[in-house]
C-alpha positions as CSV (number, residue, x, y, z in Angstrom):
1,Q,-106.2,18.6,-22.0
2,V,-102.5,18.3,-22.5
3,Q,-101.2,18.1,-26.1
4,L,-97.7,18.1,-27.5
5,V,-97.2,18.6,-31.2
6,E,-94.0,18.2,-33.1
7,S,-93.3,19.7,-36.4
8,G,-90.4,20.4,-38.8
9,G,-89.5,16.9,-39.9
10,G,-88.9,16.0,-43.5
11,L,-86.5,14.6,-46.1
12,V,-83.0,16.0,-46.1
13,Q,-79.7,15.1,-47.7
14,P,-76.8,13.9,-45.6
15,G,-75.0,16.9,-44.2
16,G,-78.2,19.0,-44.2
17,S,-80.1,20.5,-41.3
18,L,-83.6,20.4,-39.9
19,R,-85.2,22.3,-37.0
20,L,-87.8,20.4,-35.0
21,S,-90.4,22.3,-32.9
22,C,-92.4,21.1,-30.0
23,T,-95.4,23.2,-29.0
24,A,-97.8,22.6,-26.2
25,S,-101.4,23.2,-25.2
26,G,-102.6,22.6,-21.6
27,L,-99.2,23.1,-20.0
28,I,-96.4,25.7,-19.7
29,L,-93.3,24.2,-21.2
30,N,-90.8,26.3,-19.2
31,T,-91.9,24.4,-16.0
32,Y,-91.2,21.1,-17.7
33,T,-88.2,19.1,-18.6
34,I,-88.5,18.3,-22.3
35,G,-86.9,15.3,-23.9
36,W,-86.4,14.5,-27.5
37,F,-86.6,10.8,-28.5
38,R,-86.4,8.9,-31.8
39,Q,-87.3,5.5,-33.0
40,A,-86.1,4.0,-36.2
41,P,-87.8,1.0,-37.8
42,G,-86.9,-2.2,-35.9
43,K,-85.1,-0.3,-33.2
44,E,-85.9,0.7,-29.7
45,R,-86.8,4.3,-28.8
46,E,-83.8,6.2,-27.7
47,G,-83.3,9.5,-25.9
48,V,-81.6,12.1,-28.1
49,S,-81.6,15.3,-26.1
50,S,-83.1,16.9,-23.1
51,I,-83.5,20.4,-21.8
52,T,-84.3,20.9,-18.1
53,S,-87.0,23.1,-16.6
54,T,-84.5,24.7,-14.2
55,F,-81.6,26.6,-15.9
56,S,-82.4,25.0,-19.3
57,L,-79.5,22.6,-18.9
58,T,-79.1,20.4,-22.0
59,Y,-78.1,16.8,-22.4
60,Y,-77.3,14.8,-25.6
61,L,-76.9,11.3,-26.8
62,D,-73.2,10.8,-27.6
63,S,-73.8,10.2,-31.3
64,V,-75.5,13.6,-31.7
65,K,-73.2,15.8,-29.6
66,G,-71.9,18.7,-31.5
67,R,-74.6,18.3,-34.2
68,F,-77.9,18.7,-32.3
69,T,-78.9,21.7,-30.1
70,A,-81.9,21.9,-27.9
71,S,-83.4,25.3,-26.9
72,R,-86.5,27.0,-25.6
73,D,-88.5,30.0,-26.5
74,N,-90.8,30.7,-23.6
75,T,-92.6,33.5,-25.4
76,K,-93.9,30.9,-27.8
77,N,-94.3,28.1,-25.3
78,A,-92.0,26.0,-27.6
79,V,-88.9,23.9,-27.5
80,F,-86.7,23.3,-30.5
81,L,-84.2,20.8,-31.6
82,Q,-81.7,22.1,-34.2
83,M,-80.2,19.2,-36.1
84,D,-77.1,19.9,-38.2
85,N,-74.8,17.7,-40.3
86,L,-77.5,15.1,-40.4
87,K,-76.6,11.5,-41.2
88,P,-78.6,8.6,-42.6
89,D,-78.4,7.0,-39.1
90,D,-80.5,9.9,-37.8
91,T,-83.5,8.7,-39.8
92,A,-86.3,8.0,-37.4
93,V,-89.6,9.3,-36.1
94,Y,-88.8,12.0,-33.5
95,Y,-90.9,12.6,-30.5
96,C,-90.9,15.3,-27.8
97,A,-92.0,14.4,-24.3
98,A,-92.5,16.4,-21.2
99,V,-92.3,15.9,-17.4
100,P,-92.9,18.5,-14.7
101,G,-89.8,19.7,-12.9
102,V,-86.5,17.9,-12.9
103,V,-85.8,14.2,-13.4
104,G,-82.8,12.0,-12.9
105,D,-82.7,10.0,-16.1
106,V,-83.2,12.8,-18.6
107,L,-82.7,10.5,-21.6
108,G,-84.9,7.7,-20.3
109,S,-88.3,7.4,-21.9
110,S,-89.9,6.1,-18.7
111,S,-89.1,9.5,-17.0
112,Y,-91.6,11.4,-19.1
113,R,-95.3,11.8,-18.7
114,Y,-96.6,13.5,-21.9
115,W,-95.7,12.6,-25.4
116,G,-96.3,14.0,-28.9
117,Q,-97.4,12.1,-31.9
118,G,-94.0,12.2,-33.6
119,T,-92.6,13.7,-36.8
120,Q,-90.6,11.8,-39.5
121,V,-87.0,12.7,-40.2
122,T,-85.5,11.0,-43.2
123,V,-81.8,11.6,-44.2
124,S,-81.1,10.2,-47.6
125,S,-79.4,11.2,-50.9
């Protein structure tokens, strides 16, 4: 049974940092492309970042470039999203998602097969 679990969300002030983790059971993450998505109340889910299975190439939504960094730790079967200089507009539920191999639309939610339950990130003073 495949399960993805996100952790690391919370409340942070503007300009602060959080590190989200995505761990898995039932699959080996380094053979999967992992996407990070977020959904704010009343808004559609959007792709924030992706790290590919091959070469761990990373992709980012324009609004988070230079502030968010995706990475892997294969020894822990985990993927991370380091989020720095957080802004109130980053407030959302964040999800990790996985798909085997490589996909074309790395920030498109329809590309992904497995999803976690989400973790809340709130940026507020």
